[in-house]
N, C-alpha and C positions, 0 to 999 in steps of 0.2 A: 438776494441779501447775504447768502452764504459767501458769495464772491466778493462782496464788498467788505465783509468781515474779515476774509482771508487777506484782501489786499491791504486794509489797515493794519493788519498785524504783522505783514511784511514791512510796511513803512515804518512800524514801530520798531522793529528790530534792525532796521538798516542803519547806515551812517547819517549823521547830522547833516553832512554835506548834500547827500542824495536827497533826504529830506526837503531841504532848502531848494534845491534845484527842482523837484517835483512841484512843490508848492508855488514857486515862481511861475513855472511853466503852466500850471493849472490857472493860475489867475490871469496870467497874460492870455491864454488861449480863451478863457471865458470872456474876457473883454473885447478881444480882436473878433471873436464869432458874434458877439452881440453888436459890436460896431459895425461889422461888416454886414451882418443880417439887416440891421436898422437901414444903412446905407444903400444895401441892394433894393429893398422894399421901397424907399422913398424914390430911388431914381426909376424903378421899374413902373411905379404909378406915374410918375411924372412924364416918362417917355410914352407910355401907352396912352395917358390922357391927353397929351399934346397931339399925337398923332391922330387919335380918335377924333378929337374935336375938330381937327383941321379937315378931316376927310368927310366927316358928318356935315359940317357947314358947307363944304363945297358940293356935296351931293345934294343938300336941300336946295342950294341955289341953282344947281345945274338943272335938277328936276323942274323947278319952278320956271326957267328960263327955256328949257326945251319943250315943255308941254304947253307953253302959253300960246304958241301958234298953231297948234295941233287942234283940230275939230275934236268934237265931243266924242264922235265915233270914228277913230282915224283908221286908215288902211294899215295893214300889217307892214308894208314898205315904209310909210311914215313913221311907224313906230321904231323900225329898224334903224332908220336914219337918225331918229331922236336918241335912240340908244348910242349909236357910234358916236354922235356929237357929244354925249355925256361922257363917254369913256375916254375920249381923246383929250380930256383935261389934264392939267398937271399932277393930278393925284395917282392917275394910271390904275383906276380899278375897273372891274367887270361889271356891266350893267344888265339888268334884265327889267323889261317893260312888259305889263300885261294888261291888255284892254280888250274891247268889244268893237269889232268893225261895223260897218254899215249894214252888213247883213245879219248881224246878231251873234256872230261866230266869235269864240274866245280867240285871241292871237297874243302870242308870247315872242317877243323880239329880244334876243341875247347876244352879247358880243362875244361870248364864249361858250359854245354848246356843251363842251366837255367838263367845264367848271361850274357853270352857273345856269342852272334850270329851276323849274318850279319843284321839282322833286328834291334838289339839294337844299332849297331852303327849309330851315327847320320849322316844322309844325307849330310850335310855340310862337316863332316869329310871324308867321303867316296869320295865325290867330288874332295876335295883338294888332296887326297892322289892319286887318279887316274889321275889327272891332269899332262899332260906332259909340261914341261916347256921347253922353247928355251934355248939351251946351248950357252953361249957367254963369254965374258971375265968377265962379272959380275954375271955370273950363270954356274957354272961348272958342275952341276948335272941336269938331267931332272926332277927328283923326289925328294922329301924332306920329312922329317919328320915332321908330324903335330899333334897337341894336343889341347885338350879343357877339361874342367871341367863339369860334368854332374851330376845330382842326380837321383838315381833310388831307389824308396822305400825309401825316406828321408835319403838316405846314399850317401854323396858325393863320386864321383869317378873320377879320372884322366884317360882321354880315349886318346890313342894315336895310330897312324898308320902310316905305311911307307911301300914302294913297292921296293922289291930288284931290283937293277940296273941289267941290262942284262938279263931280261927274267925270273927271279926267282918269287916266291909267294909273295902275299901281306900279311902283318903281321899287326894284331892290339892287343892292350894291354888295359887291365881295371885294375887299381889299386885303392883300396879302402883308402879313405882320412878319415875314422872315427877316427882313433887314433889322426890324426893331428886336427880334429875338436874338440875331446874332449880336446886336450891340449890347444886350443885357448878358449874353454868355461871355462876351469880352470883358465887362465889367465884372462878372461873377469870378472870372479867371483871375483879374487883377486883384479883387479883393481877398480871394484864396492865396495868391502869392503874397499879399501884405500880411495876411494871417500867419503863414508860415514864416516869413521874416521876422514878425513880431514875436513868434515863439521862439525862434533862434536866438533874437536878441535878448529875450527875456531869460532863456537858459544862460546865455553868456553873463548876463547881469548877475544872475544868481550865483553862478560860479564864482564871479569876482566878489560878490558880496560874502559868499561863504569863506572864500579865501581870507578876506579881510577880517571876518569875524573869527575864524577857526583857526587861523595861524597862532594868535596869542592863546587860544583855547589849548592847541596842541602842544605849544611851548610850557604851557601851565601843567598839562598832564605830564610830560616828560620831567620836568622838574619835580612834580610830586613823586614819581617813579624814583627818581634819583635819591630824593629825600627819604622815601621809604628803603631803599636799599642802604642807607647809612651815610649817604653824602650830605652831611648837615651844612656845608658850605655852599649849597646850591643856592643861587639867587636868580631872579628873572630881571631882564633888562626893561625899563619902564619908559614908555614914550607915550605922549598925548595926556589928555585929561578926562577921557571918558571913563565908562564903568568898567571896561577891561583893564583900563591902566589902574583904577582903584583896586581891582581885584589882585592885580600883579603886586601892588605895594603892600596889600593885606598879607598875600602870600610871604613876601620878604620879610615883613616884620614877625610873623608866625614864625618863619625858619630861623630867624636870628634868635627869637626868645627861645626856641626849641633847642637851639644849639647852645645857647648859655645854659638852659636848664639841663641839658644832657651832660655838659661839662662839669656842672657843680654836682650832679649824681654820680658821675664817673670818679670825680675826686673824692666823694665822700666814700664810694665803695671802695676806692683804692686805700684810702685812709683806714677804713674798717678792716680791709683784709690785712694791711701792714700791722694793724693793731692785734688782730688775732694771731697772726703769725708771730710777731715779736712776743706777745704774751706766752704762746705756746713754748717757743724757744727759752724764753726767760724762766719758765717753770720747770722745764726739764732738769737744770742742775740741781735745784733744791729738791725735786722729786726723786732723782737718783739716790740723793741723800737719805731722803726719807724712806724710800723703798729698801735700801740696804738696813736701815735701822729696824724697819718693821719686818724683814726677813729674818734679823737676829732675834727680834722679840718673839717672832712665831716659833723659831726653833726652842726657844727657852720658855715657852709658855708652859710646860709641863712643871717646871720648877717654880714658876710664880705663884704668888699667893691666889688661892681661889677667887678671892674677891676681885683681883686685879685682871685674871685672865679674860673674862669677858669683854673687859675695855680693850685689852691688847688685841683681841680677835676683831673687835670693830674697827680699831686703828688700821689692822692689816689690810681688811676688806675695804675699806674706804680709800686707803692709798692706792690699792689696785685699781678701784674704780676711777679714781682721779687719773692715775697714770693712763687708763684706757682713753679717758676723755681727751686728755692733752694729745695723745697719739691720733685720736680721731680729728681733732680739731685742725692738726697740722696736715692730714690727709685732705680734709675739706678745703683748707687754704691753697693747697697745691691745685686742687680742682679749679677753684675759683680764679686763681691766677694763671691758668693754662700751662702750668709747668709739668703737669702729671703726663708721663710717656710710657709707652708701651716697651717691654723687652719680650720679644716674642720668641717663641720655641715651640718644637712640635709636641703636642701633648696628647697622651692617650687618655681620652676624657674618662673612661671607666676606672684607670688607675687613679687618676687625679682625685675622682669623687670618693674612691675608697681611701686614699690617703688623707684627705680631709676627715673623713669620718673617724678614722683609725685614731688620728693624732688627737681628737677631742673625746675619746673613748665613748663613742655614740654607736658602737657596733650593734648592742642590743636593742636599740631604740630605732633604727634606721634600717629600712629594706630597700635595697639596690635593683632596679630593673636596667640593665645596660648590658650591651654586647661588647665583647671586646675587639679592638681594631678601628674603633672610631677615633681617628687622629684629626686634630684640628690646629692650626697655627695661630696660638693665641699666647698670652701673658700668663703663665701658670700661677705666679704669685697673686695676682689680681683675680684670677678665675677662683683660688683658692679663698679669697676674701669674699667673693660673691656667694660661693658655696656654704661658707661657715656662716654668713648673716641668714641666708634663707633657711637653712637647717636649723640652726640655732634658734631662730625666730619661730620656727614651726613647732619646735620641742618645747620651747618656753610657754609659747601662748596659745598653741593648738592642743591636739590630743594624739597620742600614740596610737598604732605605729605611724610613723613618718615614711612615706614612700617618695623615693627619689627615681625617675625615669629618664632615661637618655635616649634620644632618636635623632635623626637627620631628616631633612625636608628640602626638597626642591633640587636633589641631586640625582642623576642617573643611577638606577639600582636602589632608588629610596626605598625604605621599607627596612632599613637595619633595625634589628631588634624585634622585627615582626615574628611573633610567636616566641619571644624569649620569655623564659620562666623567670617569675618574681622569686629572688633568693635574698638572703641577708648578706650584708655588706662584708661580713667576715667569711663567707663561704664561697669565695670566688676561686676559680681554677688558677693554678700557678701560671705564670707567663711563660710562653713558648720560647725556647732558646733561639729560634730562628725569627723572631719577631724583631726585625732590624729596620734600618731606614727605607728600604723599598717597601715594605708592608704598610709603613707609615704614611708614606707618599700615596700608596694606593689608597688608603683610607680616606684622604681627603682630595683625591684628584677630581672628584665630581664637583666640588664646590658646594653650594647651598648654604643651608643654614643649620647650626646646631641648636636643639630644643631640649632643654632640661627643665623638667616639670617636678616641683616639690610639694607633694600634697600631704596635709595632715587630716586627722579624724575628730577635731575639736569642733567646738560650737560655729566656727566660721567668723568672719570679719562683719560686724556691723555696718549696715549700708550707709550710714552717715559718716563712718570712718573710712570705708573704702576708697573714697578719692584722696585721702590725706596720708595714706600708710607710708608713702615716699617722702613726705615733708620733713624737714629737717626739726629735730626737737619736738615732733609732735607726738602726743601720748594720748591714747583714747580716753584714759580715766583721769579727770582732773583731781580726784580724791587720792591719786598716787603719784605725788609730784616727786617724791624720792624713791622711785622704784629703781631697780638694778640698772635698767637701761637708760641711755641718754636721749635716745630718739635720732640717733645718727646713723645706726647699722644699715637700715634699708637705704638710706639716702646715699650712703657711701656704695653700697653694692650696686644702685642705679647708676651712679657716676660711673664706676668702673665698667658697668655693661655699655654705657654711652661712649666711653673712649675706644671700646672695640667696634663701635658701630653697632652696636646691639640694642635690646630692649628687654624690660622687665615689666610685667603685668602681674595684678592680683585680681582674683575673682573667687566667688564662692560656688561650691558644687551644689547642685540640687539635692544629692543624696546626703549633703551634710559635709563640713569641713572646709577648710581654704584651699586654694593652690595658687602657687606662684610659678609662672612660666618665664624662663630665661631663654631668650633667643639671640644666638651670637652667629656671626658669619663664621665658616670653617676656615676661611683664609682671612685674615686681618692685616696682611701685609701692606696692602694700599694705605692704611691707616698709619702703619709704622713709617712709611715713606713720609708723612708729613710731620715727622719729629720724634719717632719711636726709633727703636733699634732691634735688631735681630741677634739672638744669642746663638753662639756657636756650639756646635756638640751635637745635635740632632737628638740625643735620648730624651725622651719625654720626662719631665720632672713629675715626680709622684709624691713627694713630701716638702718640695722647697717651698718655704713661706708659710708653712702650716702652723709653726709655733707663733708667728707673729699675728696671723689672721685669727689664731684662737682668742687673742686679746680683742680684735677688732669686730668679732662676730657677736650675735645675740644681743644687739644694743636696743632693739626697738621694743616698744609696748603696743599693743593692739588697743 
């Protein structure tokens, strides 16, 4: 049973073609073996019965004819002559006659002393021949002719015996069935060859049937893969009127409708992106004027009426918030349109993090754990945007202190930062004068990944919010729709990570607080080859883009 289950399991996981061939072969083999077995059995019985009946009929007649002229107590010579006369017939069998001579002695006459004697005759046959049956209406004779098949020396024989009624001798006959067995063996070989040919023919037929059935299925699978890869113009050639042809027509109709639907959705998405981009650009001109006026009002706020000053401050803050939202929307439209590009440069990661924190006056609230000399080929402006959003989000929605750690993974000599002491961002050592391009190249020579973790000590992120922290315009609290954040900051940070070929993940720590993990490749040049550029100059940027990122960060609400 275990073998059958294992075999069925193998058939379940193999190809459909093999299963069809195996099933066809099993059906053909079963049918051929059954037919061959029945044919062999019928032919065997026919051959043996015909031979047996013919021999027994001849033996009965010869026994009657040969013993009719013998005296009731013949001499042994007379019995021998009668046995030779019986054996000389067309059936060519061996004869044994047993009688009692005139002196009352038993006499046995045989035509082959080596083959047929009274000892070689089966005891069951002798007992049946010598048995005297009661004569009545259903049994007219006290003795009958009996026979059975025996093998002597691996040769089959038909052995028969009868007693002459009225006190005559007892006769036994042995007929070789070797010729019949040879004929039956030839028949068995012929049936076996026919079975093998039927099996081969069924396999070929199954192969042809599988090819006929599976070729459209294979074309359908190939077309489905092409459709899944985005080739929406894929269609199948339809021939015939069977179920497979109906399936192909259904696939073509589905692909056509899908192509139309995708075209409609693409057109709507492109129109939406154009609308957002155009709206953002159109808003920049009046926003510039409003920002200038709000700055003037802010400078003159001390000389304004105390009743008007709060309104002026509200206008200034909302103007800045609207300006940040427009900038973020323009950044998002660039990502959606695929026009965002990397401007790569060698970046000392520790210096970049320090510059980001320093530009936003977060030195007292953020602790940095990073080794000097970790140099990565990245876009410094986009890295600054990512760091500003992650750190600002931790400060705004988490709890102080916020810890930023920088490590490398997957590079030879990994373990940078192992044993590094946690220090404040403002307490860094001054840069060594000899830290030039060779040192920076050595810092990223091993490849691998750059891993930056931003951890806070707040209450953490609710489990129902955790899957949505990077969604656009998502805010955890529906009761705060007008919070300072727009819900785009973490989304923009994630897009900037993706354009580098990296990822950002969010999780809660068992001991409390949330942790955001930024993972970027140490060398993003392969992505720059797809449309980015490389900035000349070699020196890592420490503060480039910090002022603009200050406006793009801290946008999300938990």
